[in-house]
N, C-alpha and C positions, 0 to 999 in steps of 0.2 A: 478299425475303430476300437480303442481300448475299452475294456470293461471297467465300470466303476466298482471300486471295492465296497463290499457290503459293510455297512456300519453296524457296530455292536449295539445291543439293546441299550446299554448304558450311554453310549455316545449319542444315540438318537434321542433318548430321554433328556439328556443334558441340552441338546440342541433345541428341543421343543420348549424346555424350561426357559432357556435364554430368549427364545422367540416370543414367549408369553410376556416376559418383562419388557422386551423391546417394543412390542405393540402397545402395551398399557402405558408405558412411561413416555412414549412419544406424544400421546394426547391424554394426560392425566385427568382432564376434565370430562372425558368421554368414557362410556362403558361399552363392552363388546361381549357377544356370545361366542360359543366355541366355533361356530361356523365362520363367523367373521375373522376370528383369529387364525383359523386354519387356512382361510383364503389368503391372508396377508403373509403367512410364513410358508405357504406352498405345501401344506400337509394334505395329501390326497388319498393315501392308503388307509383302509379301514382300521388296520392295527394301530397305525400312528394316530388316527383320530381318537381311538379309544385311550391311548396314552395321554393325548392332549386333555381329554375330558377328565381323566383321573388326576392329572397334575393340577388342573384348575381347582378341583375339590381339595386336594392335599394342601395346596398353597393357601387356599381360603382358610382351612382348618388351622394352619400354622400362623394365620394372621399376617401373611406376607402379601396378600392382595385382598381387596374388598369384593363382596358379592352385593352389588347395589340393589338388584332385584333378582328374582329366581332365574338363574342361568346367565346373568349379565354381570360382568366383572370389570373392575377398574383398579388403577394403581393406588397404593397407599403413598401419600406424598413423600414419606421418608424412605421409600425403598431405594432411592438413588444413593443414599449415603449410609443407611443403617441396615445391617444384615446380621443373621444369626449363624454361627458356625462353631467348629470344634477347635480347641486350643492344642497346638502342637509346639511344645517348648523345646528349644534347641539346647545343646551342651553349653552354650554361652549365656543362657538365661533369657534370651529374646524368644519371640514366638512367631509362629505363622498361624493364621486362622483359616481353616479349611471350610469353605462354604459350598454347599451343594449347588450345582449348576454353574459355578464359576470356574473358568479355566485357570486363573491365577489365584494363588493363596495371598492373603493380606498380611504383610509384615507388621508386627507390633513390637517395638523396642521394650526392653525391660521396664523402663520407667512409666510405661503406659499400660501395664498389665492389669492394673486395678485389683491386685491380689488374686487373679485367676491362676489356677493350677493346670498342669498338663491333663488333657482329656476333658476339661470342663466345656460345657456348652455356654457360649457367651453371646452378647450383643456387641457388635463392633461398629464404630463410626469410621467410614472410609474417607480419607482426605481427598480433595479434588486432585485428579491425577496430573502430575507434571509430565512434560514431554520426555519421552524415553525413560521415565522412571517407573519402577514397579509400584504396585498398590501398597499403600501404607495407611495405617489407621491406629485407633486406640479403642480399648475395651471400655464400654459404657455401663455394662451390666452383666452380672453372672446369672445366667438363666438356670443352670443346673450343675451342681457339683458332681464330678465323676466319682469321687471317693472322699471320705473324710478320715480314713484310718491309714497310717503310714508305718513302715518299719524303719527303725533307726537305732542309734546308740545314745544312751542316756549319759548326760554330763552333769554330775551332781555338784551343786554349789552349797554354801552354808544355809541359805534360806529358801532356795528354790532349785529347780533343775531345768535343763534344756534337753530336747531330743533332736539330734542331728539326723535327718532322714537319709537313708541309704541311696535312694533314687536321685541320680545327678540332676534330674529335671525339676526336683523340688528345691526351690531356691531360698527357702527360709527355714530356720530351725523353729521348734515349737516349745513354748513356755509351759512348764508343769509345776504347780505348787506341790510342796512336800507331802500334803495330805492326799495327793492323787497319784503317787508313784507306785502303789501296789507292791511294796516290798522290794522294788528294784534296787540294785547296787550300782555304783559308779562303773560305767563301761559296759553294762549289760546291753544286749540287743533286745529291744522291746517293740510292742505294737502300741502306738499312741493314737488316740482319737481326738480330732480337733472339735472343740465344743463351741468356740466363738473366736472372733477376731475384732476386738474393740477398735474403734476408729483411732484412738490415741495410742495404740500399742504397735510396736515395731514387729512383733511376732504374734502369731495366733496362740490362743490358750488351748490346752488339751489335758487329757488324763490317760494314764497308762492302763490299757485293758488286758495286756498279757506280757509276762516276762518270758522271752524265748530262751535265754541262756547266755553263755559267754560267746562272744564273736569268735569264729574260727572252729568251734566245736561242730562236729558233723550234723547232729540232729538240729542244733540251733540254726545252722545255715539252710538246711533243707526245709525246716518249718518256716524260715524267713522267706524263702522263695515262694512258698505257697501263700503266705500272708501278704506279700507284696501284690499279688494278683487277686486277693480276696477269696482264695480257695481254702476250704476246710481240710483238716487232716484227721478228724475223727467225727463220728456221728453223735448227735445229741442223744441223751439217754432214752428219751421217750420214743425216738425213732428206732433205736436198737431193740427196745422192749416190744414195740409194735411188730417189728419184723420177726422176732423170736417167737411170737405168739401165733404166727400164721400157720395154718394146717398145710403142711407140704406133702402129706401122704398121697399116694396114687389111689384113686377110688374107681371101682367098677362102673358106677353110674356116670362118672365123667368120661371114662374110656368109651362108653357106649355112644357118647355124643361126637366122637372123633373118628377119623380114619385110622384103623389099627395097622401100623407098619412095623410091629415088633418082630415079625418073622423075616423081614428083609435084611440082607447083608448091609450092615451100617458101620461106619467108623469115623473117627475124627483125626485130623492132621493139624497139629499146632506146634508152636515153639516148644522145645524140650523142657523149658522151665515154666510153662503155662500152668496157671492154677484154675482158671475158668475156661470152660469149653462151650462156647455159645453156638457153634455150628457143627453139623455132621452131614456126611454124604451117604446115601444108600445107592446100591447098584443092582440092577437085575437085567438079564438078557431075556427079551420077550420072544414069544413063539414066532413072530414075523421077522426075527433077526435084529430088530431095533433094540434100543437100550432105554430102560426106565431109570432115570437118575433123580433122586430126591435131594433137595437142599433143605435140611431140617434145622430150624432156628429155635433156640430156647423160647418157650412161650411165657415170657416175663409178664405180659399183660394179664395172664391168668391170676397171678399173685399180686401184681401191682395195680391196685384198684384206685380209681380216681377219687378225689376229695378225701384222701387220708393223709396223715402226717408223713407216711412213707413216700407217697407219690409227690407231695409238696417238696420234700427234701430231694428226691431224685430229679424233679424238674429244676429246682434251684441250682443243683450241681450240673445237670444237663449232660455231663460226660465224665468218664473216668479220666484220671490224670496219671500219665506214665512217666514217673521220674526215674533216674538212673538206678536207684536202689530200692524203689518201692512203687506200689500202685496205690493211688488214692481212689477207691472205687465209687461208682455212682450209687451202687446198692450195697447194703450190709452183707456180710460174709454168708449168712444163712441162705441168702438167695444167690449171690454172685458165684460162690464157690461150692454150693451144695445143691439146693433145690433146682436152680436153673443151669447148673453145669452138667453137660451131657457126658457124664463119666461112663466108662464101659461097664456093661452088665448091670445097669440100673435103668428101670423104666422111667421115662421122662415125658412130660407134656411138651409138645413142640408146635410151631407154626411152620408149615411146609409149602415149598414150591416144587411140584413134581412134573418132570418133563419126559416126553418120549422123543428120543433123538435117533436119527438114522446114522449111517456110517460117516456121512459128511457133516454131522453136527447140525442138520436141519431139524427144526422143531416140528414134530407131527401132531403132538397134543400137549396140553398143559393143564395143570390143576392147582388151585390154591386153597388152603384151609388148615384147620387144626388137626393135629395128629398125636399119636403116642408112639414112641420108638424105644428100642432097647439096643444101644450101641454095642457092637461086638468087640471092637478093638480101639485102642488109642495109639496113634503113631505120632512121632516127632517128624518134623520136616526132613531131618537128616536120614531117618529110616526110609521114608517114602522116596527120597531122592536116590538112595542106594538101590531100591527095587527098580526104579525107573532106569538108572544107569546100567545096572548089571543084569536085569531081567531074572534075578535069582530070588528064591524063596527065603533063603537063610540070611538073617541080618547078623553080622559079626558083633562080638561083645563090645568092641571099641566104639561102635555106632549106636548100639541098642540102649534105650533108656531104662531097660530092665536089669542092668548090671550083669547080663549074661547073654550069650548068643540066643537068637530067637528065630523060630521057623514059622513063616506065615503060610496060610492055606493057599492052595492053587486058585481058589475063588477070589481071595483078597488080592493076590498078585494080578490076576486077570482084570479085576475091577480097577486097580490103580493104573495099570498100563493102558487100558482102554480109555479111561477118563483123561489120562495124560494126552493121548492121541486127539481126543475130541477138544480138549482145552487148547491145544496148539492150533487146531483148525480155527477155533473161535477167535483166538488171538490174532492170527494172520488176517482174518476177515475184518477185525476191528481196526487193525493198522491200515488196511487198504481203504477203509472208510474215512481215514484221517485222524485216528486216535494218536495221541502223543505218548511216546514210551519213556516215562521218567523212571529209570532204575537207579536212582541216586544212592550213593554209598551212605549207610547209616553207621555211626560210631557207637560201639558197645564196649563195656568194660568187664573184665573179670575182677570181681571184688572178693576180698577175704571176709572173715566173720565180723570184723569191725567196720565193714563197708569201705575199706581202703582200696583204691584201685591198684591192682598188681600188674595188669597189662591191658592193652587196648587191642580190640579186633574190629573188623568191619563186617556188618551184616549184608550179605549178598542175596539177591532174589534169584533162586534157581527154579528148575522145572516144577518141583513139588510145590513151591510157593505160588508159582503161576497157575498151577492146576487149581488150587483152592481159589485164587484170585478170580479166575475166569468163571468159575461156577457161582461164586458170590456175585460177580458182576451180572451174570445171566439172571439170577433171581431178582436182584435189585432193579434191573432194566425191565423185566417182564411184569413184575408187580406194578411198577409205575405205569407201564404201557397199558396194562389191563384196566386200570382206573382212569388214566389220562385220556384214553380214546373213547370213553363212554359219553353218551349224550343223554340228557343235558350235562354240561360240565359239572364235575363234582369237586368239592374241596379236597385237596390232598397235599401232602408234604413232599415237595420235590427237592432234590439236591441239584442245583444248577451251577453252571460254569460258563461265564460269558466269554466272548472272543477276546484274544489278548490285546493289550494296549499297544497300539502301533508305534507310539513314540518310544516305549520301552524296548520294543523289538528292534527299532532302528538303532537305539543305543547299544543293544546287545550285538547287533551286526557290526558296529564300529569296533567293539572290543574283540570279537572273535576273528575279525579280519587280520589282527596281529598274528594269529596262529595259522593263517591260511584258510580259514573257513568263511562261508558266507550263507546268508539266507536268501530264499527266493520269494519275492513279494508279489508275484503275478496274480495269485488268487488264494482263497482260503486253503484249498487243498495243497497248493504249492508251498505255502508257509508251513503247514503240518509236515509235509514230506521232507522239506529241508531242515526242519527242527529235528525230526527223527534221524536224518542223515548226520546232522551235527552231533547229536547225543551218541550215535553209534561210532562216529569217527574219533571222538575224544576218549572213548573208553580205554582205560589203561594208560593214558597219557598224563603228563604232569598237569595239564590244564583242566583235567576232567572235573574235579570238584568245583573249581571256579566256574566253568561253563555250566555245569548242572545247576549250581546255585543261581547264577544270573538268569538262566533260562526259566527256572521256576519263578523268579521274581518278576519276569516279564509277563507272566500269566495273570489273568484276573483271579480273584479269590473265589473259591467255591463256597456257596452259602446255601442255607435252607430257606425255602420260600413256598408260598402257595401258587405263585405265578410261574408257570413252566416256560423256559426258553431253551431247554436242552442243556447238554453237557459237552462243551467244546473239547476238553481234554480227552474224554472217552469216546467222542464222536457218537453220542447217543441223543436221540430226539427226546426220549423220556428216561429219567433216572431218579431213583429214590434210595434211601438207606433203609433196608429191611433186615439186614443180616447180623446186626450186633446190638440187640436191645439190652444186653447186660451192661454195656458200657456207653451207649448213646441213647439219649432220651428221644430224639427224632424217630428212631427205629420203633420205639414203643408207640409213638403217635401213629406211625404208619401201620403197625399191627392193629391198633384199635380201629382206625378208619377202614382198613381192608375188611376186617370182620364185620364192621357196621354195614358196609355196602354188600357183603356176601349175605347178610341178613335182611337185605332190601331196605335199609334205613335211608332216610332223607339226608340230603347234604347239609352239614352244619355251616354256620357262618364262617366265611374265610378270614374275617378280621381277627377272630379269636386265635386261629391257628397261625396267622401271619405274625402276630405279636410273639407267640411262642417260638416261631422259627427265628425271629430276630434275636431273642434271648439265647437260644441254643447256638446260633452262629457266633454271638459275642462270647459265650462261655467256651466254645471250642477254640477261639482265638487266644483267650487267656490261658487255657490249658496248654496250648502249643508253645506259648511264650515261657511258661513255667518249665516245660519239658526242655526247651532249649537252654534255659538258664541252669538247669540241673546238670546238663551235659557240659556246659562251659565251666561250671564249678568243679566237676569231677576231672575235667581236662587239666585245669590249673593245679588241682590237688596231685594229679599224676605227675605233672612237671616238677613238683616240689622236690622229688627224689632224683631229678636229672639236671640239676643246676650247673654242673661242671662239664656237661657234654655239649659237643657241637652238633647241630642239626642242619640238614638241607631242607629248605622251605621254598614255597612259591609265594610271590607277592600277590595277595588276594584283594587288596584294597589300597587306594592311594588318596590321601587327604592333604590339606594344607598344613596339618600339624604332624604328619608322620605317615608311615607305610604299615599296613597290616601284613603279617607273614603267617602262612599256614604250613606247619611242618608236614612233610610228605608222609612220613612213616606212621604218624599217629593222629593227624588232622587237628592238632592243637593249634590255636591261633593266638598270636600276641602282636604287640605293637612295637615298632622301632620309631622313637620320636625323632623328628628332624633335628632338634637341638642337640641330640646325643651323637649325631654323625659328625665327627670332628674333621674329617679329611677335606671338607669344602663347605661353602655356604650353599645349601640346597633350596631351590625355589619350586613350588608346586606348579606343574603345567597341566591344567585341567583337560585340555584338548587331547593331550598325549597319554593321559592317565599315568603320569610319571612325575618324579622329582628330579630336577636337573641341577648339577653343580655349576655355580656362577663362574668359577675360574677354569675348571677342567672340562666342563661340558659333559662330564660323566652323568649317566642317568640310571635311575632305578625305576623300572616300568612294570605295570600290571602284567603278571604272568612270568616275570623273570625269576630264575632260580637263584637263591641267595643262601649264605651260610650264617646262622645265628646261634646265639647262646642266651640262656635265661639271664636277665639282669635283675628283675624284681618280680616278686609274686605277692599278690594281695588277694587272699581268699575271701576276705570280708566284702571287698568291692568287686570281686570276681574279675580281676584284671591281671594281665600278664604282660610284662615289658621284656623285650629282647634287646640285646646288643647286636649290631650288625657287623659281621666280620668280613663281608665282601660278597661279590658275586660267586656263584658256583662255576668256576672256570672250566671244570671237566664237562659240564653240561654245554657250555658255549662251544668247546672244541668238538664235541660229538655232533652238535647241530651243524 
C-alpha cells in the first residue's frame, strides 16, 4: 500500500479555506460552527482543527464571511462572484488577480483594470465560468494601492510635462504641471508621486519629488533601482544625529552584568572587503577534552532602544541592501561599522550562544546570554581557507589582507582546524536529515574607482565559508529550539520554510530529464536526497546555473513568522535568525525576546510580532529584487565593452517572443528575439521548451549551447539583446 504524501502547511491551509467556502456557499441561508464545518470537510486532526478555527476568524475579519452569532458563520451572498486579491500585471498590459485560497488566478484584460496598478489589492468580479475556459473577471474596486511613487523619464512640453515610468508593468504615463517639476530638465530620470487621477483624465496627475539625474549615469541608475522598490539611500538627519549622540563607550558597570569572555581566544572570519563584523567565534579546549565554542553576535539591542527614531528607521528598513557597488545599511555607520562591529583588539558588547561539544560535535551543554568580548584576530575567508587546506601557520602575502605575509599562532591554527572538523560533521548530519545543499554560483565584479566593471568573477563557497555557516546555523537553531520547546508556548520570531511546491518540482523534473537527471518523488526524504544528487551531478556542467536557478524557484519562500512549522531546506524543526542584527531587524527582535524570557518575562502578544514579521519578509523581498537588478545593470554595463565579441551561451529560457541566453564565461543574460532569427519562421513549443523552425524543423531548446553576439544594450531599461549566430557545434560533437 503506497504512502500518502504529506501535504505542506500552505496546501492544507488552502484546502481548509476552500472547504469553508464550499460548505457555507452550498447553503447560504444556514450558519455553521467550526465542528459542523470540520465534520463536512473531514478535518479530524487537532492541528488542522486549530487551522480551521483560525481561518474562520481571519475570513470574518476580512469580511469574506459573516459571523451570525458567536462561533456561527454563514456565507456572504457575494462571495461567489466578488473576491479580494493582488494584481499581477503582465508585459502585455493585461493582469492576473492572485486570490488567497484559489487554485487559479483570475485573468483581467487591460480594458477592465479600472486603473489598478501592479501589486495593488483589489476587489474583482468573476464572470460565470464557461466550459473549459479559465477564470476571467473585472476589477470593481481598488482596496489598497501598493505604491504611489514611480521612477521614470520626464518629457517636457511647452505648458506641461509627462513622466514615462521605467517599470514595464506601469501602463500609463503621469501628467505633471510645470509648477511641480522641482527643477527637472527634459530627459532627466525622476521620482514622481501620483496625487490624483480625475475621472475625466486619461493619465494620473503627479508631482516630482526628486530628480535622480541623467539616465545612464552610474549613480542615477543605482539610486533609481533603490527608488523603484521604495528603498532609501541615505538616513534622515534626525536619525543620524540621534545615532551620533549614543554613548558607545564600554562601561565597567555594564560589564559586571555580563559574562566576561575577553580572555577567550576569539576571532572573526569574513569577506576580505567586509566593513562590519557582526559575528565572532571563540574556542577553548576544556579539561575533559571537549571544546567550548562561543558564537558571539554584536549586541545591537543594547544600543537600539525601542520607541526611538533610530529604532523606527531600522524597523522600516528591516534589512541592509547589498548592491554591486555599495551597501545601504539598516543602521547608521556609527553603529554598523563602529560600535557594533566586532573589530580586533576592541572590547565589544555581544549576545552569545556558548556550546560544549565533544569530538563528534554532540552538544553536551549550552548557554545563552549577554557577554563582553575582545576579538584577537580578523581573518578573511581566503586566509582561513589557506590554513584549512595547508595546515600551515604562515599566510603568504598574496593571500593575506595585511599586505604582507602573516604568521598565526598555534592556538589559532588549532582552533580553525578543529572547528572545521566539527563543522563538517554537523554538515553531514544535516544533509543526512534531509537538508538541501544549495551552493549556487554568485556573480561578483571587480570595479575600478569609477565603479566601472573591469572583470567578472564567481563567488564560491569553500570550507572556510561552510565553517562559519554551520556555527551560525547551530546558534540560530538552538536559540529557536530553546524558546520554542518551552511550555506554555511563548511568542517568538521564527524563520520558516514550507515544503516545496509539488507542481513546480514536477515541472523541474520535466526540464532536467533533458539532461539525463530525474527526481525521486517517493517521500519527503527521497525528494531531498534526489535534489541534492541533482545539484551535485550538475556541478561544473553547462546546465549548472540553469538547474540551480530552477531548483531554487521550485522551493517555497522562506519567511518570518510567529507560527513555527520548521525549515524544510535546512531540515530543522526549529529555526530563527539570531546571528546578524546589524543587517536584519528580525535578529534584533529575536535578541530582545530571548533576553526578555531569560529575565523571566511574560509572553507578549503574538499579533504585534506577526505584523512585524510580515513587514520584514516583505522588505527582504524588495531588497533581494533591488540586489538582482543591480547585478543585471552591472552585467549589461560590462557587456558594453564587449560588443564585437562572440560568446558561447546556454539557452536559459524560452518564450513565445524569444529565447534567453546566458553567457557561460560571465553569466550575463540577454534575449534573442524570434523576429530577429532570419533563417526560418520559428514557432514556440511550450511542451518542449523550444522554438522550432516551420520549414527546416530546426529547434533551439532550453539548455542548448549557442553562439551569440551583442546586438543592443539599454542601460536605462536594463535590457540586453543578442544576435544568434547558431548552435555551438563543438558542444554537439563532444556530446
